[in-house]
Structure formats: structure tokens, C-alpha cells
mmCIF file of the N, C-alpha and C atoms, coordinates in Angstrom:
data_MODEL
# 
_entry.id   MODEL 
# 
loop_
_atom_site.group_PDB 
_atom_site.id 
_atom_site.type_symbol 
_atom_site.label_atom_id 
_atom_site.label_alt_id 
_atom_site.label_comp_id 
_atom_site.label_asym_id 
_atom_site.label_entity_id 
_atom_site.label_seq_id 
_atom_site.pdbx_PDB_ins_code 
_atom_site.Cartn_x 
_atom_site.Cartn_y 
_atom_site.Cartn_z 
_atom_site.occupancy 
_atom_site.B_iso_or_equiv 
_atom_site.pdbx_formal_charge 
_atom_site.auth_seq_id 
_atom_site.auth_comp_id 
_atom_site.auth_asym_id 
_atom_site.auth_atom_id 
_atom_site.pdbx_PDB_model_num 
ATOM 1   N N  . MET A 1 1  ? 77.665 101.816 125.323 1.00 0.00 ? 1  MET A N  1 
ATOM 2   C CA . MET A 1 1  ? 78.837 102.344 125.869 1.00 0.00 ? 1  MET A CA 1 
ATOM 3   C C  . MET A 1 1  ? 78.431 103.122 126.922 1.00 0.00 ? 1  MET A C  1 
ATOM 4   N N  . ALA A 1 2  ? 77.390 104.026 126.844 1.00 0.00 ? 2  ALA A N  1 
ATOM 5   C CA . ALA A 1 2  ? 77.369 104.942 127.861 1.00 0.00 ? 2  ALA A CA 1 
ATOM 6   C C  . ALA A 1 2  ? 76.786 104.144 129.199 1.00 0.00 ? 2  ALA A C  1 
ATOM 7   N N  . GLY A 1 3  ? 75.897 102.862 128.813 1.00 0.00 ? 3  GLY A N  1 
ATOM 8   C CA . GLY A 1 3  ? 75.396 102.501 129.877 1.00 0.00 ? 3  GLY A CA 1 
ATOM 9   C C  . GLY A 1 3  ? 76.263 101.524 130.687 1.00 0.00 ? 3  GLY A C  1 
ATOM 10  N N  . ASP A 1 4  ? 77.335 101.212 129.930 1.00 0.00 ? 4  ASP A N  1 
ATOM 11  C CA . ASP A 1 4  ? 78.378 100.735 130.619 1.00 0.00 ? 4  ASP A CA 1 
ATOM 12  C C  . ASP A 1 4  ? 79.383 101.496 131.695 1.00 0.00 ? 4  ASP A C  1 
ATOM 13  N N  . VAL A 1 5  ? 79.448 102.573 130.937 1.00 0.00 ? 5  VAL A N  1 
ATOM 14  C CA . VAL A 1 5  ? 80.248 103.718 131.910 1.00 0.00 ? 5  VAL A CA 1 
ATOM 15  C C  . VAL A 1 5  ? 79.373 104.018 132.943 1.00 0.00 ? 5  VAL A C  1 
ATOM 16  N N  . ARG A 1 6  ? 78.284 104.054 132.815 1.00 0.00 ? 6  ARG A N  1 
ATOM 17  C CA . ARG A 1 6  ? 77.226 104.299 134.246 1.00 0.00 ? 6  ARG A CA 1 
ATOM 18  C C  . ARG A 1 6  ? 77.151 103.450 135.020 1.00 0.00 ? 6  ARG A C  1 
ATOM 19  N N  . GLU A 1 7  ? 77.498 102.058 134.838 1.00 0.00 ? 7  GLU A N  1 
ATOM 20  C CA . GLU A 1 7  ? 77.153 100.991 135.544 1.00 0.00 ? 7  GLU A CA 1 
ATOM 21  C C  . GLU A 1 7  ? 78.560 100.964 136.417 1.00 0.00 ? 7  GLU A C  1 
ATOM 22  N N  . ARG A 1 8  ? 79.711 101.264 135.662 1.00 0.00 ? 8  ARG A N  1 
ATOM 23  C CA . ARG A 1 8  ? 81.107 101.111 136.407 1.00 0.00 ? 8  ARG A CA 1 
ATOM 24  C C  . ARG A 1 8  ? 81.398 102.543 137.323 1.00 0.00 ? 8  ARG A C  1 
ATOM 25  N N  . VAL A 1 9  ? 80.635 103.590 136.846 1.00 0.00 ? 9  VAL A N  1 
ATOM 26  C CA . VAL A 1 9  ? 80.786 104.867 137.808 1.00 0.00 ? 9  VAL A CA 1 
ATOM 27  C C  . VAL A 1 9  ? 80.093 104.482 138.882 1.00 0.00 ? 9  VAL A C  1 
ATOM 28  N N  . ILE A 1 10 ? 78.852 104.013 138.935 1.00 0.00 ? 10 ILE A N  1 
ATOM 29  C CA . ILE A 1 10 ? 78.142 103.847 139.807 1.00 0.00 ? 10 ILE A CA 1 
ATOM 30  C C  . ILE A 1 10 ? 78.544 102.711 140.838 1.00 0.00 ? 10 ILE A C  1 
ATOM 31  N N  . LYS A 1 11 ? 79.300 101.790 140.216 1.00 0.00 ? 11 LYS A N  1 
ATOM 32  C CA . LYS A 1 11 ? 80.039 100.593 141.166 1.00 0.00 ? 11 LYS A CA 1 
ATOM 33  C C  . LYS A 1 11 ? 81.300 101.374 141.835 1.00 0.00 ? 11 LYS A C  1 
ATOM 34  N N  . VAL A 1 12 ? 82.054 102.514 141.428 1.00 0.00 ? 12 VAL A N  1 
ATOM 35  C CA . VAL A 1 12 ? 83.221 102.877 142.029 1.00 0.00 ? 12 VAL A CA 1 
ATOM 36  C C  . VAL A 1 12 ? 82.731 103.802 142.992 1.00 0.00 ? 12 VAL A C  1 
ATOM 37  N N  . VAL A 1 13 ? 81.530 104.515 142.626 1.00 0.00 ? 13 VAL A N  1 
ATOM 38  C CA . VAL A 1 13 ? 81.035 105.434 143.675 1.00 0.00 ? 13 VAL A CA 1 
ATOM 39  C C  . VAL A 1 13 ? 80.556 104.718 144.857 1.00 0.00 ? 13 VAL A C  1 
ATOM 40  N N  . ALA A 1 14 ? 79.861 103.499 144.676 1.00 0.00 ? 14 ALA A N  1 
ATOM 41  C CA . ALA A 1 14 ? 79.134 102.890 145.977 1.00 0.00 ? 14 ALA A CA 1 
ATOM 42  C C  . ALA A 1 14 ? 80.425 102.211 146.710 1.00 0.00 ? 14 ALA A C  1 
ATOM 43  N N  . GLU A 1 15 ? 81.419 101.831 145.848 1.00 0.00 ? 15 GLU A N  1 
ATOM 44  C CA . GLU A 1 15 ? 82.611 101.286 146.864 1.00 0.00 ? 15 GLU A CA 1 
ATOM 45  C C  . GLU A 1 15 ? 83.361 102.363 147.604 1.00 0.00 ? 15 GLU A C  1 
ATOM 46  N N  . THR A 1 16 ? 83.535 103.579 147.053 1.00 0.00 ? 16 THR A N  1 
ATOM 47  C CA . THR A 1 16 ? 84.339 104.912 147.663 1.00 0.00 ? 16 THR A CA 1 
ATOM 48  C C  . THR A 1 16 ? 83.594 105.371 148.804 1.00 0.00 ? 16 THR A C  1 
ATOM 49  N N  . LEU A 1 17 ? 82.211 105.425 148.680 1.00 0.00 ? 17 LEU A N  1 
ATOM 50  C CA . LEU A 1 17 ? 81.599 106.107 149.613 1.00 0.00 ? 17 LEU A CA 1 
ATOM 51  C C  . LEU A 1 17 ? 80.613 105.091 150.579 1.00 0.00 ? 17 LEU A C  1 
ATOM 52  N N  . ASN A 1 18 ? 80.911 103.796 150.384 1.00 0.00 ? 18 ASN A N  1 
ATOM 53  C CA . ASN A 1 18 ? 80.271 102.796 151.018 1.00 0.00 ? 18 ASN A CA 1 
ATOM 54  C C  . ASN A 1 18 ? 78.771 103.192 151.106 1.00 0.00 ? 18 ASN A C  1 
ATOM 55  N N  . LEU A 1 19 ? 78.268 102.996 149.829 1.00 0.00 ? 19 LEU A N  1 
ATOM 56  C CA . LEU A 1 19 ? 76.909 103.011 149.565 1.00 0.00 ? 19 LEU A CA 1 
ATOM 57  C C  . LEU A 1 19 ? 76.229 102.083 148.810 1.00 0.00 ? 19 LEU A C  1 
ATOM 58  N N  . GLU A 1 20 ? 75.080 101.714 148.839 1.00 0.00 ? 20 GLU A N  1 
ATOM 59  C CA . GLU A 1 20 ? 74.380 100.734 147.961 1.00 0.00 ? 20 GLU A CA 1 
ATOM 60  C C  . GLU A 1 20 ? 73.903 101.256 146.558 1.00 0.00 ? 20 GLU A C  1 
ATOM 61  N N  . ALA A 1 21 ? 74.345 100.652 145.755 1.00 0.00 ? 21 ALA A N  1 
ATOM 62  C CA . ALA A 1 21 ? 74.269 100.968 144.121 1.00 0.00 ? 21 ALA A CA 1 
ATOM 63  C C  . ALA A 1 21 ? 72.758 101.762 144.074 1.00 0.00 ? 21 ALA A C  1 
ATOM 64  N N  . GLY A 1 22 ? 71.879 101.016 144.618 1.00 0.00 ? 22 GLY A N  1 
ATOM 65  C CA . GLY A 1 22 ? 70.638 101.647 144.510 1.00 0.00 ? 22 GLY A CA 1 
ATOM 66  C C  . GLY A 1 22 ? 70.438 103.062 144.812 1.00 0.00 ? 22 GLY A C  1 
ATOM 67  N N  . GLN A 1 23 ? 71.196 103.539 145.604 1.00 0.00 ? 23 GLN A N  1 
ATOM 68  C CA . GLN A 1 23 ? 70.680 105.025 146.280 1.00 0.00 ? 23 GLN A CA 1 
ATOM 69  C C  . GLN A 1 23 ? 71.508 106.035 145.382 1.00 0.00 ? 23 GLN A C  1 
ATOM 70  N N  . ILE A 1 24 ? 72.321 105.384 144.486 1.00 0.00 ? 24 ILE A N  1 
ATOM 71  C CA . ILE A 1 24 ? 72.954 106.445 143.525 1.00 0.00 ? 24 ILE A CA 1 
ATOM 72  C C  . ILE A 1 24 ? 72.367 106.531 142.270 1.00 0.00 ? 24 ILE A C  1 
ATOM 73  N N  . HIS A 1 25 ? 72.004 107.938 141.742 1.00 0.00 ? 25 HIS A N  1 
ATOM 74  C CA . HIS A 1 25 ? 71.355 107.902 140.331 1.00 0.00 ? 25 HIS A CA 1 
ATOM 75  C C  . HIS A 1 25 ? 71.968 109.196 139.656 1.00 0.00 ? 25 HIS A C  1 
ATOM 76  N N  . ASP A 1 26 ? 71.717 109.197 138.410 1.00 0.00 ? 26 ASP A N  1 
ATOM 77  C CA . ASP A 1 26 ? 72.377 110.279 137.364 1.00 0.00 ? 26 ASP A CA 1 
ATOM 78  C C  . ASP A 1 26 ? 72.348 111.729 138.264 1.00 0.00 ? 26 ASP A C  1 
ATOM 79  N N  . GLU A 1 27 ? 71.467 112.117 138.945 1.00 0.00 ? 27 GLU A N  1 
ATOM 80  C CA . GLU A 1 27 ? 70.968 113.253 139.198 1.00 0.00 ? 27 GLU A CA 1 
ATOM 81  C C  . GLU A 1 27 ? 72.012 113.836 140.860 1.00 0.00 ? 27 GLU A C  1 
ATOM 82  N N  . SER A 1 28 ? 72.066 112.473 141.366 1.00 0.00 ? 28 SER A N  1 
ATOM 83  C CA . SER A 1 28 ? 72.701 112.580 142.737 1.00 0.00 ? 28 SER A CA 1 
ATOM 84  C C  . SER A 1 28 ? 73.929 113.394 142.637 1.00 0.00 ? 28 SER A C  1 
ATOM 85  N N  . LYS A 1 29 ? 74.090 114.422 143.746 1.00 0.00 ? 29 LYS A N  1 
ATOM 86  C CA . LYS A 1 29 ? 75.324 115.209 143.515 1.00 0.00 ? 29 LYS A CA 1 
ATOM 87  C C  . LYS A 1 29 ? 76.099 114.532 144.962 1.00 0.00 ? 29 LYS A C  1 
ATOM 88  N N  . PHE A 1 30 ? 77.486 114.594 144.257 1.00 0.00 ? 30 PHE A N  1 
ATOM 89  C CA . PHE A 1 30 ? 78.215 113.920 145.434 1.00 0.00 ? 30 PHE A CA 1 
ATOM 90  C C  . PHE A 1 30 ? 78.432 114.330 146.835 1.00 0.00 ? 30 PHE A C  1 
ATOM 91  N N  . VAL A 1 31 ? 78.321 115.456 147.062 1.00 0.00 ? 31 VAL A N  1 
ATOM 92  C CA . VAL A 1 31 ? 78.593 116.242 148.233 1.00 0.00 ? 31 VAL A CA 1 
ATOM 93  C C  . VAL A 1 31 ? 77.239 116.176 148.896 1.00 0.00 ? 31 VAL A C  1 
ATOM 94  N N  . GLU A 1 32 ? 76.289 116.809 148.106 1.00 0.00 ? 32 GLU A N  1 
ATOM 95  C CA . GLU A 1 32 ? 75.022 116.922 149.030 1.00 0.00 ? 32 GLU A CA 1 
ATOM 96  C C  . GLU A 1 32 ? 74.122 115.683 149.280 1.00 0.00 ? 32 GLU A C  1 
ATOM 97  N N  . ASP A 1 33 ? 74.072 115.009 148.160 1.00 0.00 ? 33 ASP A N  1 
ATOM 98  C CA . ASP A 1 33 ? 73.285 113.889 148.217 1.00 0.00 ? 33 ASP A CA 1 
ATOM 99  C C  . ASP A 1 33 ? 74.010 112.672 148.705 1.00 0.00 ? 33 ASP A C  1 
ATOM 100 N N  . LEU A 1 34 ? 75.135 112.402 148.329 1.00 0.00 ? 34 LEU A N  1 
ATOM 101 C CA . LEU A 1 34 ? 76.136 111.230 148.634 1.00 0.00 ? 34 LEU A CA 1 
ATOM 102 C C  . LEU A 1 34 ? 76.813 111.054 149.775 1.00 0.00 ? 34 LEU A C  1 
ATOM 103 N N  . GLY A 1 35 ? 77.128 112.392 150.343 1.00 0.00 ? 35 GLY A N  1 
ATOM 104 C CA . GLY A 1 35 ? 78.038 112.851 151.565 1.00 0.00 ? 35 GLY A CA 1 
ATOM 105 C C  . GLY A 1 35 ? 79.366 112.712 151.418 1.00 0.00 ? 35 GLY A C  1 
ATOM 106 N N  . ALA A 1 36 ? 79.707 112.782 150.020 1.00 0.00 ? 36 ALA A N  1 
ATOM 107 C CA . ALA A 1 36 ? 81.291 112.811 150.064 1.00 0.00 ? 36 ALA A CA 1 
ATOM 108 C C  . ALA A 1 36 ? 81.835 113.987 150.620 1.00 0.00 ? 36 ALA A C  1 
ATOM 109 N N  . GLU A 1 37 ? 82.980 113.827 151.320 1.00 0.00 ? 37 GLU A N  1 
ATOM 110 C CA . GLU A 1 37 ? 84.015 114.844 151.711 1.00 0.00 ? 37 GLU A CA 1 
ATOM 111 C C  . GLU A 1 37 ? 85.088 115.119 150.648 1.00 0.00 ? 37 GLU A C  1 
ATOM 112 N N  . SER A 1 38 ? 85.514 116.206 151.034 1.00 0.00 ? 38 SER A N  1 
ATOM 113 C CA . SER A 1 38 ? 86.652 116.741 150.050 1.00 0.00 ? 38 SER A CA 1 
ATOM 114 C C  . SER A 1 38 ? 87.915 115.467 149.911 1.00 0.00 ? 38 SER A C  1 
ATOM 115 N N  . MET A 1 39 ? 88.040 114.937 150.841 1.00 0.00 ? 39 MET A N  1 
ATOM 116 C CA . MET A 1 39 ? 89.280 113.642 150.712 1.00 0.00 ? 39 MET A CA 1 
ATOM 117 C C  . MET A 1 39 ? 88.541 112.474 149.676 1.00 0.00 ? 39 MET A C  1 
ATOM 118 N N  . GLN A 1 40 ? 87.358 112.446 150.059 1.00 0.00 ? 40 GLN A N  1 
ATOM 119 C CA . GLN A 1 40 ? 86.522 111.376 149.396 1.00 0.00 ? 40 GLN A CA 1 
ATOM 120 C C  . GLN A 1 40 ? 86.671 111.902 147.636 1.00 0.00 ? 40 GLN A C  1 
ATOM 121 N N  . SER A 1 41 ? 86.139 112.825 147.554 1.00 0.00 ? 41 SER A N  1 
ATOM 122 C CA . SER A 1 41 ? 86.213 113.563 146.276 1.00 0.00 ? 41 SER A CA 1 
ATOM 123 C C  . SER A 1 41 ? 87.521 113.275 145.502 1.00 0.00 ? 41 SER A C  1 
ATOM 124 N N  . VAL A 1 42 ? 88.513 113.341 146.172 1.00 0.00 ? 42 VAL A N  1 
ATOM 125 C CA . VAL A 1 42 ? 89.969 113.088 145.338 1.00 0.00 ? 42 VAL A CA 1 
ATOM 126 C C  . VAL A 1 42 ? 89.984 111.655 145.507 1.00 0.00 ? 42 VAL A C  1 
ATOM 127 N N  . GLU A 1 43 ? 89.408 110.589 146.326 1.00 0.00 ? 43 GLU A N  1 
ATOM 128 C CA . GLU A 1 43 ? 89.661 109.308 146.048 1.00 0.00 ? 43 GLU A CA 1 
ATOM 129 C C  . GLU A 1 43 ? 88.836 109.058 144.955 1.00 0.00 ? 43 GLU A C  1 
ATOM 130 N N  . LEU A 1 44 ? 87.905 109.687 144.932 1.00 0.00 ? 44 LEU A N  1 
ATOM 131 C CA . LEU A 1 44 ? 86.737 109.264 143.814 1.00 0.00 ? 44 LEU A CA 1 
ATOM 132 C C  . LEU A 1 44 ? 87.547 109.486 142.419 1.00 0.00 ? 44 LEU A C  1 
ATOM 133 N N  . ILE A 1 45 ? 88.265 110.273 142.293 1.00 0.00 ? 45 ILE A N  1 
ATOM 134 C CA . ILE A 1 45 ? 88.995 110.969 141.033 1.00 0.00 ? 45 ILE A CA 1 
ATOM 135 C C  . ILE A 1 45 ? 89.855 109.683 140.766 1.00 0.00 ? 45 ILE A C  1 
ATOM 136 N N  . ALA A 1 46 ? 90.497 109.415 141.871 1.00 0.00 ? 46 ALA A N  1 
ATOM 137 C CA . ALA A 1 46 ? 91.663 108.533 141.540 1.00 0.00 ? 46 ALA A CA 1 
ATOM 138 C C  . ALA A 1 46 ? 90.907 107.001 141.133 1.00 0.00 ? 46 ALA A C  1 
ATOM 139 N N  . ALA A 1 47 ? 89.943 106.754 141.950 1.00 0.00 ? 47 ALA A N  1 
ATOM 140 C CA . ALA A 1 47 ? 89.272 105.218 141.601 1.00 0.00 ? 47 ALA A CA 1 
ATOM 141 C C  . ALA A 1 47 ? 88.697 105.355 140.345 1.00 0.00 ? 47 ALA A C  1 
ATOM 142 N N  . PHE A 1 48 ? 88.196 106.598 139.801 1.00 0.00 ? 48 PHE A N  1 
ATOM 143 C CA . PHE A 1 48 ? 87.560 106.321 138.127 1.00 0.00 ? 48 PHE A CA 1 
ATOM 144 C C  . PHE A 1 48 ? 88.894 106.282 137.372 1.00 0.00 ? 48 PHE A C  1 
ATOM 145 N N  . GLU A 1 49 ? 90.085 107.162 137.597 1.00 0.00 ? 49 GLU A N  1 
ATOM 146 C CA . GLU A 1 49 ? 91.306 106.884 136.659 1.00 0.00 ? 49 GLU A CA 1 
ATOM 147 C C  . GLU A 1 49 ? 91.744 105.437 136.751 1.00 0.00 ? 49 GLU A C  1 
ATOM 148 N N  . GLU A 1 50 ? 91.698 104.687 137.908 1.00 0.00 ? 50 GLU A N  1 
ATOM 149 C CA . GLU A 1 50 ? 91.899 103.398 138.125 1.00 0.00 ? 50 GLU A CA 1 
ATOM 150 C C  . GLU A 1 50 ? 91.082 102.701 137.227 1.00 0.00 ? 50 GLU A C  1 
ATOM 151 N N  . GLU A 1 51 ? 89.598 102.764 137.320 1.00 0.00 ? 51 GLU A N  1 
ATOM 152 C CA . GLU A 1 51 ? 88.601 101.737 136.911 1.00 0.00 ? 51 GLU A CA 1 
ATOM 153 C C  . GLU A 1 51 ? 88.662 102.069 135.067 1.00 0.00 ? 51 GLU A C  1 
ATOM 154 N N  . PHE A 1 52 ? 88.919 103.166 134.861 1.00 0.00 ? 52 PHE A N  1 
ATOM 155 C CA . PHE A 1 52 ? 89.011 103.515 133.195 1.00 0.00 ? 52 PHE A CA 1 
ATOM 156 C C  . PHE A 1 52 ? 90.055 103.498 132.602 1.00 0.00 ? 52 PHE A C  1 
ATOM 157 N N  . ASP A 1 53 ? 91.103 103.326 133.161 1.00 0.00 ? 53 ASP A N  1 
ATOM 158 C CA . ASP A 1 53 ? 92.629 103.668 132.907 1.00 0.00 ? 53 ASP A CA 1 
ATOM 159 C C  . ASP A 1 53 ? 92.672 104.996 132.231 1.00 0.00 ? 53 ASP A C  1 
ATOM 160 N N  . ILE A 1 54 ? 92.274 106.028 132.643 1.00 0.00 ? 54 ILE A N  1 
ATOM 161 C CA . ILE A 1 54 ? 92.423 107.329 132.001 1.00 0.00 ? 54 ILE A CA 1 
ATOM 162 C C  . ILE A 1 54 ? 93.118 108.379 133.127 1.00 0.00 ? 54 ILE A C  1 
ATOM 163 N N  . GLU A 1 55 ? 93.507 109.370 132.475 1.00 0.00 ? 55 GLU A N  1 
ATOM 164 C CA . GLU A 1 55 ? 94.173 110.595 133.139 1.00 0.00 ? 55 GLU A CA 1 
ATOM 165 C C  . GLU A 1 55 ? 93.343 111.715 133.357 1.00 0.00 ? 55 GLU A C  1 
ATOM 166 N N  . MET A 1 56 ? 92.611 112.301 134.424 1.00 0.00 ? 56 MET A N  1 
ATOM 167 C CA . MET A 1 56 ? 91.649 113.472 134.732 1.00 0.00 ? 56 MET A CA 1 
ATOM 168 C C  . MET A 1 56 ? 92.201 114.360 135.152 1.00 0.00 ? 56 MET A C  1 
ATOM 169 N N  . ASP A 1 57 ? 91.933 115.646 134.562 1.00 0.00 ? 57 ASP A N  1 
ATOM 170 C CA . ASP A 1 57 ? 92.364 116.815 135.228 1.00 0.00 ? 57 ASP A CA 1 
ATOM 171 C C  . ASP A 1 57 ? 91.723 117.071 136.586 1.00 0.00 ? 57 ASP A C  1 
ATOM 172 N N  . GLU A 1 58 ? 92.418 117.096 137.655 1.00 0.00 ? 58 GLU A N  1 
ATOM 173 C CA . GLU A 1 58 ? 91.776 117.123 138.864 1.00 0.00 ? 58 GLU A CA 1 
ATOM 174 C C  . GLU A 1 58 ? 90.918 118.431 139.142 1.00 0.00 ? 58 GLU A C  1 
ATOM 175 N N  . GLU A 1 59 ? 91.388 119.635 138.768 1.00 0.00 ? 59 GLU A N  1 
ATOM 176 C CA . GLU A 1 59 ? 90.447 120.710 138.674 1.00 0.00 ? 59 GLU A CA 1 
ATOM 177 C C  . GLU A 1 59 ? 89.173 120.699 138.241 1.00 0.00 ? 59 GLU A C  1 
ATOM 178 N N  . GLU A 1 60 ? 89.318 120.031 137.017 1.00 0.00 ? 60 GLU A N  1 
ATOM 179 C CA . GLU A 1 60 ? 88.227 119.953 135.875 1.00 0.00 ? 60 GLU A CA 1 
ATOM 180 C C  . GLU A 1 60 ? 87.304 118.984 136.602 1.00 0.00 ? 60 GLU A C  1 
ATOM 181 N N  . ALA A 1 61 ? 87.712 117.742 137.004 1.00 0.00 ? 61 ALA A N  1 
ATOM 182 C CA . ALA A 1 61 ? 87.011 116.692 137.706 1.00 0.00 ? 61 ALA A CA 1 
ATOM 183 C C  . ALA A 1 61 ? 86.564 117.210 139.055 1.00 0.00 ? 61 ALA A C  1 
ATOM 184 N N  . LEU A 1 62 ? 87.040 117.887 139.587 1.00 0.00 ? 62 LEU A N  1 
ATOM 185 C CA . LEU A 1 62 ? 86.338 118.278 140.915 1.00 0.00 ? 62 LEU A CA 1 
ATOM 186 C C  . LEU A 1 62 ? 85.194 119.266 140.582 1.00 0.00 ? 62 LEU A C  1 
ATOM 187 N N  . ASP A 1 63 ? 85.027 119.879 139.672 1.00 0.00 ? 63 ASP A N  1 
ATOM 188 C CA . ASP A 1 63 ? 83.916 120.686 139.143 1.00 0.00 ? 63 ASP A CA 1 
ATOM 189 C C  . ASP A 1 63 ? 82.795 119.686 138.676 1.00 0.00 ? 63 ASP A C  1 
ATOM 190 N N  . VAL A 1 64 ? 82.970 118.598 138.503 1.00 0.00 ? 64 VAL A N  1 
ATOM 191 C CA . VAL A 1 64 ? 81.780 117.532 138.281 1.00 0.00 ? 64 VAL A CA 1 
ATOM 192 C C  . VAL A 1 64 ? 80.978 117.541 139.766 1.00 0.00 ? 64 VAL A C  1 
ATOM 193 N N  . LYS A 1 65 ? 79.834 117.685 139.275 1.00 0.00 ? 65 LYS A N  1 
ATOM 194 C CA . LYS A 1 65 ? 79.146 117.779 141.001 1.00 0.00 ? 65 LYS A CA 1 
ATOM 195 C C  . LYS A 1 65 ? 78.141 116.542 140.865 1.00 0.00 ? 65 LYS A C  1 
ATOM 196 N N  . THR A 1 66 ? 77.406 115.850 139.755 1.00 0.00 ? 66 THR A N  1 
ATOM 197 C CA . THR A 1 66 ? 76.716 114.913 139.919 1.00 0.00 ? 66 THR A CA 1 
ATOM 198 C C  . THR A 1 66 ? 77.166 113.729 139.193 1.00 0.00 ? 66 THR A C  1 
ATOM 199 N N  . VAL A 1 67 ? 76.593 112.360 139.425 1.00 0.00 ? 67 VAL A N  1 
ATOM 200 C CA . VAL A 1 67 ? 77.169 111.271 138.879 1.00 0.00 ? 67 VAL A CA 1 
ATOM 201 C C  . VAL A 1 67 ? 76.742 111.197 137.452 1.00 0.00 ? 67 VAL A C  1 
ATOM 202 N N  . GLY A 1 68 ? 75.368 111.829 136.934 1.00 0.00 ? 68 GLY A N  1 
ATOM 203 C CA . GLY A 1 68 ? 75.285 111.865 135.459 1.00 0.00 ? 68 GLY A CA 1 
ATOM 204 C C  . GLY A 1 68 ? 76.415 112.739 134.775 1.00 0.00 ? 68 GLY A C  1 
ATOM 205 N N  . LYS A 1 69 ? 76.869 113.844 135.337 1.00 0.00 ? 69 LYS A N  1 
ATOM 206 C CA . LYS A 1 69 ? 78.086 114.633 134.699 1.00 0.00 ? 69 LYS A CA 1 
ATOM 207 C C  . LYS A 1 69 ? 79.331 114.051 134.660 1.00 0.00 ? 69 LYS A C  1 
ATOM 208 N N  . ALA A 1 70 ? 79.452 112.884 135.893 1.00 0.00 ? 70 ALA A N  1 
ATOM 209 C CA . ALA A 1 70 ? 80.802 112.185 135.826 1.00 0.00 ? 70 ALA A CA 1 
ATOM 210 C C  . ALA A 1 70 ? 80.801 111.387 134.673 1.00 0.00 ? 70 ALA A C  1 
ATOM 211 N N  . VAL A 1 71 ? 79.589 110.637 134.605 1.00 0.00 ? 71 VAL A N  1 
ATOM 212 C CA . VAL A 1 71 ? 79.377 109.466 133.323 1.00 0.00 ? 71 VAL A CA 1 
ATOM 213 C C  . VAL A 1 71 ? 79.704 110.371 132.081 1.00 0.00 ? 71 VAL A C  1 
ATOM 214 N N  . ASP A 1 72 ? 79.341 111.501 131.578 1.00 0.00 ? 72 ASP A N  1 
ATOM 215 C CA . ASP A 1 72 ? 79.315 112.269 130.672 1.00 0.00 ? 72 ASP A CA 1 
ATOM 216 C C  . ASP A 1 72 ? 80.907 112.387 130.581 1.00 0.00 ? 72 ASP A C  1 
ATOM 217 N N  . PHE A 1 73 ? 81.528 113.038 131.664 1.00 0.00 ? 73 PHE A N  1 
ATOM 218 C CA . PHE A 1 73 ? 82.873 113.355 131.754 1.00 0.00 ? 73 PHE A CA 1 
ATOM 219 C C  . PHE A 1 73 ? 84.005 112.302 131.267 1.00 0.00 ? 73 PHE A C  1 
ATOM 220 N N  . ILE A 1 74 ? 83.575 111.080 132.001 1.00 0.00 ? 74 ILE A N  1 
ATOM 221 C CA . ILE A 1 74 ? 84.318 110.000 131.818 1.00 0.00 ? 74 ILE A CA 1 
ATOM 222 C C  . ILE A 1 74 ? 84.347 109.388 130.432 1.00 0.00 ? 74 ILE A C  1 
ATOM 223 N N  . ALA A 1 75 ? 83.025 109.362 129.908 1.00 0.00 ? 75 ALA A N  1 
ATOM 224 C CA . ALA A 1 75 ? 82.656 109.043 128.384 1.00 0.00 ? 75 ALA A CA 1 
ATOM 225 C C  . ALA A 1 75 ? 83.436 109.786 127.362 1.00 0.00 ? 75 ALA A C  1 
ATOM 226 N N  . ALA A 1 76 ? 83.798 111.173 127.805 1.00 0.00 ? 76 ALA A N  1 
ATOM 227 C CA . ALA A 1 76 ? 84.445 112.258 126.777 1.00 0.00 ? 76 ALA A CA 1 
ATOM 228 C C  . ALA A 1 76 ? 85.939 111.684 126.794 1.00 0.00 ? 76 ALA A C  1 
ATOM 229 N N  . HIS A 1 77 ? 86.774 111.215 127.962 1.00 0.00 ? 77 HIS A N  1 
ATOM 230 C CA . HIS A 1 77 ? 87.989 110.937 128.018 1.00 0.00 ? 77 HIS A CA 1 
ATOM 231 C C  . HIS A 1 77 ? 88.056 109.461 127.341 1.00 0.00 ? 77 HIS A C  1 
ATOM 232 N N  . LEU A 1 78 ? 87.000 108.624 127.219 1.00 0.00 ? 78 LEU A N  1 
ATOM 233 C CA . LEU A 1 78 ? 87.401 107.461 126.515 1.00 0.00 ? 78 LEU A CA 1 
ATOM 234 C C  . LEU A 1 78 ? 87.364 107.237 125.064 1.00 0.00 ? 78 LEU A C  1 
ATOM 235 N N  . ASP A 1 79 ? 86.806 108.586 124.581 1.00 0.00 ? 79 ASP A N  1 
ATOM 236 C CA . ASP A 1 79 ? 86.785 108.524 123.097 1.00 0.00 ? 79 ASP A CA 1 
ATOM 237 C C  . ASP A 1 79 ? 87.979 108.569 122.335 1.00 0.00 ? 79 ASP A C  1 
# 
């Protein structure tokens, strides 16, 4: 389950930020390491909601700073 979530998170991040999936790791920080700007952070949240068919609290979601934390955050919403 977590592996599937991780793969889908990485796919969404790669597509949204125009990166190669191989550049994205659990410890990658969206802003510092992956270059996400504030608009892209909002786009990422929308893309995650669409990919996983979930509703996320935007403020909580914007507090998620790394890919690994995003995987955990989304997995918690899927339970």
C-alpha cells in the first residue's frame, strides 16, 4: 500500500514540477530541493487530491515539506 502511494506521489510531483522521477526521494524538500514555488505547491495539493480522490486541508497540506511526509499524509487520508 505505502509503496503504491509513494509511486503515485512521485509521479504527481514529477509531472507537476517537470522533473524526472529519479530526482525525487523521500527526503526531498518540495521548495528547497525540488524548486516548487508557492503556486506549484497549491497545484501539487490539487493534483494529489485528484490522483487519490481525497479532500485535503490546504493549510495542513502546505505544512508538509518533504515527499516522504506527503506519502504519510496522503496514506493517512486513505485509511
